[in-house]
C-alpha positions as CSV (number, residue, x, y, z in Angstrom):
1,X,0.0,0.0,0.0
2,X,1.4,3.5,-0.9
3,X,2.6,5.2,2.3
4,X,3.3,8.8,3.2
5,X,6.3,9.2,0.8
6,X,4.4,7.7,-2.2
7,X,1.3,9.7,-1.5
8,X,3.3,12.9,-1.1
9,X,5.1,12.2,-4.4
10,X,1.7,11.9,-6.1
11,X,0.7,15.2,-4.6
12,X,3.8,16.9,-5.7
13,X,3.5,15.7,-9.3
14,X,-0.2,16.4,-9.4
15,X,-0.1,19.9,-8.0
16,X,1.4,21.8,-11.0
17,X,-1.0,20.0,-13.3
18,X,-4.1,20.8,-11.4
19,X,-3.8,24.2,-9.7
20,X,-6.1,26.7,-11.2
21,X,-7.8,24.1,-13.4
22,X,-11.6,23.9,-13.5
23,X,-13.7,20.7,-13.5
24,X,-16.2,20.4,-16.3
25,X,-17.8,16.9,-15.7
26,X,-17.4,13.7,-13.6
27,X,-17.7,10.1,-14.7
28,X,-17.7,7.0,-12.7
29,X,-17.6,3.3,-13.6
30,X,-20.5,2.4,-11.4
31,X,-18.4,-0.1,-9.5
32,X,-17.9,0.0,-5.7
33,X,-14.5,0.7,-4.3
34,X,-13.3,0.1,-0.6
35,X,-15.5,-2.6,1.0
36,X,-17.6,-2.6,-2.3
37,X,-19.1,0.8,-1.3
38,X,-20.5,2.7,-4.3
39,X,-19.1,6.1,-5.1
40,X,-21.5,8.9,-4.5
41,X,-21.3,10.3,-8.0
42,X,-24.1,12.8,-7.4
43,X,-22.2,14.4,-4.5
44,X,-19.0,14.4,-6.6
45,X,-20.7,16.2,-9.4
46,X,-22.6,18.6,-7.2
47,X,-19.5,19.8,-5.4
48,X,-16.9,19.6,-8.1
49,X,-18.4,20.4,-11.5
50,X,-17.7,24.0,-12.5
51,X,-15.4,24.4,-9.5
52,X,-11.8,25.5,-9.7
53,X,-9.0,23.5,-8.0
54,X,-7.2,25.7,-5.5
55,X,-4.9,23.3,-3.7
56,X,-3.6,19.7,-3.8
57,X,-2.3,18.5,-0.4
58,X,-1.9,15.5,1.8
59,X,-2.9,14.3,5.3
60,X,-1.4,11.0,6.3
61,X,-2.1,8.7,3.3
62,X,-5.1,10.8,2.0
63,X,-4.9,13.1,-1.0
64,X,-7.0,16.3,-0.5
65,X,-8.0,18.4,-3.5
66,X,-9.5,21.7,-2.4
67,X,-12.0,23.5,-4.5
68,X,-13.0,27.2,-4.6
69,X,-16.2,26.5,-2.7
70,X,-15.6,27.3,1.0
71,X,-14.1,24.1,2.6
72,X,-15.3,21.8,-0.1
73,X,-13.0,19.3,-1.7
74,X,-12.3,15.8,-3.0
75,X,-10.8,13.1,-0.8
76,X,-8.7,10.2,-2.4
77,X,-7.1,7.2,-0.8
78,X,-5.0,5.1,-3.1
79,X,-5.6,1.8,-1.3
80,X,-3.3,-1.0,-2.5
81,X,-3.2,-0.3,-6.3
82,X,-4.8,3.1,-6.8
83,X,-3.3,5.6,-9.3
84,X,-4.1,9.2,-10.1
85,X,-3.0,10.5,-13.5
86,X,-3.6,13.6,-15.5
87,X,-3.9,12.6,-19.2
88,X,-5.2,13.9,-22.5
89,X,-8.9,13.3,-22.9
90,X,-8.1,11.7,-26.3
91,X,-5.8,9.1,-24.7
92,X,-7.4,5.7,-24.2
93,X,-8.5,5.1,-20.6
94,X,-6.6,2.3,-18.8
95,X,-8.4,-0.8,-17.6
96,X,-9.9,-0.4,-14.1
97,X,-10.5,3.3,-14.4
98,X,-13.3,4.1,-11.9
99,X,-13.4,7.9,-11.7
100,X,-12.7,10.5,-14.3
101,X,-12.8,14.3,-13.8
102,X,-12.9,16.2,-17.1
103,X,-10.8,19.3,-16.9
104,X,-10.4,22.4,-18.9
105,X,-7.8,22.3,-21.6
106,X,-8.8,18.9,-23.0
107,X,-7.4,16.9,-20.0
108,X,-8.7,14.4,-17.5
109,X,-7.8,13.4,-14.0
110,X,-8.2,9.7,-13.8
111,X,-8.4,7.4,-10.8
112,X,-7.5,3.8,-11.7
113,X,-7.6,1.0,-9.1
114,X,-7.3,-2.7,-10.2
115,X,-8.1,-4.2,-6.8
116,X,-10.6,-1.5,-5.8
117,X,-9.3,-1.0,-2.2
118,X,-9.0,2.8,-2.7
119,X,-11.6,5.4,-2.0
120,X,-12.9,8.6,-3.6
121,X,-15.4,11.0,-2.1
122,X,-16.5,14.6,-2.1
123,X,-17.0,16.6,1.1
124,X,-18.4,20.0,2.0
125,X,-15.6,20.3,4.6
126,X,-12.8,17.9,3.6
127,X,-10.7,18.5,6.9
128,X,-13.8,17.7,9.0
129,X,-14.6,14.5,7.1
130,X,-14.5,11.4,9.3
131,X,-11.6,9.9,7.4
132,X,-9.4,12.9,7.9
133,X,-10.6,14.2,11.2
134,X,-9.9,10.8,12.9
135,X,-6.3,10.8,11.9
136,X,-3.4,11.3,14.3
137,X,-0.7,13.9,13.7
138,X,1.0,13.6,10.3
139,X,4.3,11.7,10.7
140,X,6.2,14.3,8.6
141,X,4.4,17.6,9.0
142,X,2.9,17.5,12.5
143,X,4.6,15.0,14.8
144,X,7.1,16.3,17.3
145,X,9.1,14.6,20.0
146,X,7.0,15.7,23.0
147,X,3.7,14.6,21.3
148,X,5.4,11.3,20.3
149,X,6.6,10.7,23.9
150,X,3.1,11.2,25.3
151,X,1.5,8.9,22.7
152,X,4.1,6.2,23.4
153,X,3.7,6.4,27.2
154,X,-0.1,6.0,26.9
155,X,0.0,2.8,24.8
156,X,0.4,-0.8,25.7
157,X,0.5,-2.0,22.1
158,X,3.8,-3.4,20.5
159,X,5.8,-0.7,19.0
160,X,5.2,-1.7,15.4
161,X,1.5,-1.9,15.9
162,X,1.5,1.5,17.6
163,X,3.2,3.1,14.6
164,X,0.9,1.5,12.1
165,X,-2.2,2.9,13.9
166,X,-3.3,5.8,11.8
167,X,-5.4,7.2,14.7
168,X,-2.1,7.6,16.6
169,X,0.3,8.7,13.9
170,X,-0.8,9.3,10.3
171,X,1.1,8.2,7.2
172,X,3.3,5.3,8.2
173,X,3.0,1.8,6.8
174,X,4.8,-1.5,6.9
175,X,7.8,-0.5,4.9
176,X,8.7,2.7,6.7
177,X,7.9,1.4,10.2
178,X,10.4,-1.4,9.7
179,X,13.0,1.0,8.4
180,X,12.4,3.6,11.2
181,X,12.6,1.0,13.9
182,X,15.9,-0.3,12.5
183,X,17.4,3.2,12.5
184,X,16.2,3.8,16.0
185,X,17.6,0.4,17.1
186,X,14.2,-0.6,18.6
187,X,12.7,-4.1,18.4
188,X,9.3,-4.2,16.6
189,X,7.7,-6.1,19.6
190,X,8.9,-3.8,22.3
191,X,5.9,-2.4,24.2
192,X,5.3,1.2,23.1
193,X,5.3,2.6,26.6
194,X,8.8,1.2,27.2
195,X,10.1,3.2,24.2
196,X,8.8,6.6,25.5
197,X,12.3,7.4,26.8
198,X,13.7,6.9,23.3
199,X,11.2,9.1,21.6
200,X,13.9,11.4,20.2
201,X,15.7,8.4,18.6
202,X,12.5,7.1,17.1
203,X,11.4,10.4,15.7
204,X,14.8,10.8,14.1
205,X,14.4,7.4,12.5
206,X,11.0,8.2,11.2
207,X,12.0,11.6,9.7
208,X,15.2,10.1,8.2
209,X,13.4,7.3,6.3
210,X,10.6,9.6,5.1
211,X,12.9,12.2,3.8
212,X,15.2,9.7,2.0
213,X,12.1,8.1,0.4
214,X,10.7,11.5,-0.7
215,X,14.1,12.3,-2.3
216,X,13.8,9.0,-4.2
217,X,10.2,9.6,-5.1
218,X,8.8,6.7,-3.1
219,X,9.3,3.0,-3.1
220,X,7.9,0.9,-6.0
221,X,7.6,-2.8,-5.1
222,X,5.0,-3.5,-7.9
223,X,2.2,-1.1,-8.6
224,X,3.2,2.4,-7.4
225,X,3.7,5.2,-9.9
226,X,3.5,9.0,-9.5
227,X,1.1,11.3,-11.4
228,X,3.6,11.2,-14.4
229,X,3.6,7.4,-14.5
230,X,7.1,7.1,-13.1
231,X,8.1,4.4,-10.6
232,X,9.8,5.4,-7.4
233,X,13.6,4.7,-6.8
234,X,13.7,4.1,-3.0
235,X,13.8,0.3,-3.0
236,X,17.6,0.4,-3.2
237,X,17.8,2.6,0.0
238,X,15.9,0.2,2.2
239,X,18.1,-1.2,5.0
240,X,15.9,-4.1,6.3
241,X,12.6,-4.2,4.4
242,X,12.5,-7.1,1.9
243,X,16.1,-8.1,2.9
244,X,15.4,-11.4,4.7
245,X,18.6,-13.5,5.0
246,X,20.8,-10.7,3.6
247,X,23.5,-9.3,5.9
248,X,22.7,-6.2,8.0
249,X,24.6,-3.3,6.7
250,X,25.5,-2.2,10.2
251,X,26.6,-5.4,12.0
252,X,26.6,-8.2,9.4
253,X,23.9,-10.3,11.1
254,X,21.3,-11.8,8.7
255,X,18.2,-9.8,8.5
256,X,15.1,-11.7,9.8
257,X,11.5,-11.8,8.8
258,X,8.6,-12.6,11.0
259,X,4.9,-12.8,10.1
260,X,2.8,-10.2,12.0
261,X,-1.0,-9.8,11.4
262,X,-0.8,-10.6,7.8
263,X,2.3,-8.5,7.2
264,X,6.0,-9.3,7.2
265,X,8.2,-7.6,9.8
266,X,11.9,-7.2,8.9
267,X,14.5,-6.5,11.6
268,X,18.1,-7.1,12.6
269,X,18.2,-9.3,15.7
270,X,21.5,-7.8,16.8
271,X,20.9,-4.1,16.2
272,X,17.4,-4.4,17.4
273,X,17.8,-6.6,20.4
274,X,14.8,-6.7,22.8
């Protein structure tokens, strides 16, 4: 699933293509997206048709497209395989295209999602929508060490589960949690409250992996591309994720993988001793 660096990369490549553009029409495939829920096409059309795009931004893993109608906007979650592209209206639409916004200048903003785990919705107040309002502080833009320390101290969850909880901290996923914990030298199963005294180390690890990934335009394992159709280059910068059995680049111990709630956790047993 695209995480904060991938979503931010999409935002940064969309922004210059969308700012100041007006929406002329909305089309949907009629198929449901996340949890087979139907898209509310009437609400999308009512709020976005004839509106002008004034901002493209991100909160956690959500893309927020602001319109020139008070706080109204469009909310997009990429899910597992979602893509947002701006393309010429004359260009054939890709399979699994589920939402299309017709733009001025003969272009279209297209949401493509093969597995349909993503989500698209319109809101009269996008920041107050339940999806966005329920998020914790953004891992890159809003989280500071004092807030992280308080959140850690109040949690009994294992550290990895704590960091994956979007209601506590928004934007992190499996790849960057594994990487941040390795940089902070913290074991993924350490109780979060026991790591409160190492909040500074942990925050440094989080910021480091996010900034490196942003510089590399995200991590592409299979599906991720930015709004220009380009894959991310960050896979080569990963220190533990996907490196089971390979030698740790710090100590030389083989990297381990353990299954964890349907995900794989990668860590160095020596650098991240419990």
